[in-house]
N, C-alpha and C positions, 0 to 999 in steps of 0.2 A: 619085837623090841619095844620096850616101854619108853616113855619120855625120859625117865631118870637114867636108863641104860645109854641113851643117846647123848647124854651130857658128859663131856670128857672130864675125867678126874685126875688131879695131880697125883703123881706117883712118887714124889720126893719131898723132902723137907727143905729143898733149895728154894729160896724166895723167887728166883727167876722162873723156875718151873711152875710154882704156884700161880704167878701172874700170868704166864703164857698159857697155862692149861686150866685156868680158873673156870668154875662152873657157872652157869647162869644164876643159880641160887646165891653163890658167893658174890657175884657182881651186884645182884639186887641188894643183898644185905650190906655190902660195902657202900652203896650209894644211899642207903637209908639214913637220912639225917633227921634228927629229932625235930619235930615241928617248931618248938620254941627257938631252936638255934636257927633254923631257916627263916623264921619270922624276924628274928633279931637281925640276921644278915640283910633281909630286904629293907627293913626300917632304917638301919644304920647306913647302908650303902646308898639308898635313895635319898636320904637326908644329906649325906655328904656330897652327892652329886649335885643336888640343888644348890647347896651352899658354895661349893667349889666351882660352879659352872663358869663364872667369869675368869677364874684362874685357869681352867681348861683352855679357854680361848687365848689368853695371853701366852701360855706355854706353847700351844699349837702355833701361834703366830711367830714366836721366837725360833722355834725349831724349823718352820717352813722358810723363814728368812735365811737361815744357814744353808739351805738347799737340801734337796732330797725329800723323801716321804716324811710325814709327821709322825707316823706310828711305826714301831718295830713289832712284827708279829712272829711268834715262835711256837712251834708245836711242842707240847709238853705232856707228860704223863700225869694225869690227875689221880684221884682216888680210885683204887681198883684197877689201875693200869689203863684207864679210859683216856683217849687222846683229847686234849683240849687245846685251844689256841689262846695264848696269853699275849695281850697287847700292852705296850708301854709307849710312852713318848720316846722317840729316838734320841739317844744320848751319844751315839757313836756316828762315825763317818758311815755313809751308805754302804761302803765296801768293807766294813769292819771284819766280817767273818772271813773274807778272802785274805785280808791283811794278816789275820791271826794265823791262818793255815799256810800262808806262803812264807812265814818266817819261823823256821823249825826251832830256833832258840826261844823265841817268844812263846811259841805253842808249848814247848817243854816246861817252861816256867809256869805257864797258865795251868797246865795239867798237874804239875807238882804242887801247886799252891791251892789245890781243891777247886779248879776251874774258875779262878779269880786272879785278877792282877790288881795291885794297888793303883788307885786313881792317878796318883802323881807319876806313875811309871807306864801307864797304858796309853800308847800312841793312837789307839783307835777312838778315843773320846773326842767329841767335838768341843768347840770353844765353850759353849754353854752346857755341854754334857756333864762336866765335872760338878757344876752347880746343881743341875737337875738331879744328879745321883746323890750328892751329899745332902740335899734337902728332901729326898725321896719324892720329888714332884714327878719324876719319870714314871712312877707307879700309879698315878691317878687313874689312868684308863682301866686298871684292874678292878676298880669299883663297879664298872659295868659287868665284868665277869662274875663278881660276887652277886650282883642283882640278877644275872641270868641263871645263877646256880652252878656255874662251872667251878667257882672257888668259894671259900668261906672267909669271913673276917678273921677267924681264929682257927688255926689248924696247920697241918704240914704244907709246905710249899710244893707246888708241882715241879717235877724234875724234867730236865731237858732230855729228850728221847735218846740222843746219842751218848748220854752220860749214864744211862740206865744200868748197864752191866757194872760199871765202876761203883755206882752208889748202892746197887743191890748187894754187893759184896761187902759193903761198909757196915759196921755194926751199929752205927747211929742213925741210919736212914732206912726206912722201910716203906713199902707201898701197901 
């Protein structure tokens, strides 16, 4: 058996099958980022981290005073179906996921609205969370993910793992 025969090949045009059965060559090609784009990501993200460093501390202090952890970490599927960990400043109550899943009506609205709830109707948001979200300050820690190479300044957003099947069947989002 040659090395190419040992690599599983996708047997369907279904995107979910291609992601699950992708070959090593496909994964390497999917992660091949042009050097100029990676260089731009490193320069822009490191510059923004340096400039926004005092803001990082202020936001972290505000979130910590509200109680609970400063960061919210979530497993997501990045380019090529690779698992990455996305970190944000926590804008919700520490038990937000449990609150969402324990209220069937809220969860149904959440799913029906494309996995989102309007900020003014979302009971999971903390007092400062609405402001952090509306100003996008909750996303500042993602600059570190860009610097590490897990994400890019420009490109598709990583999707949440448990929403993969819903989004893979959607015509506007692909992995």
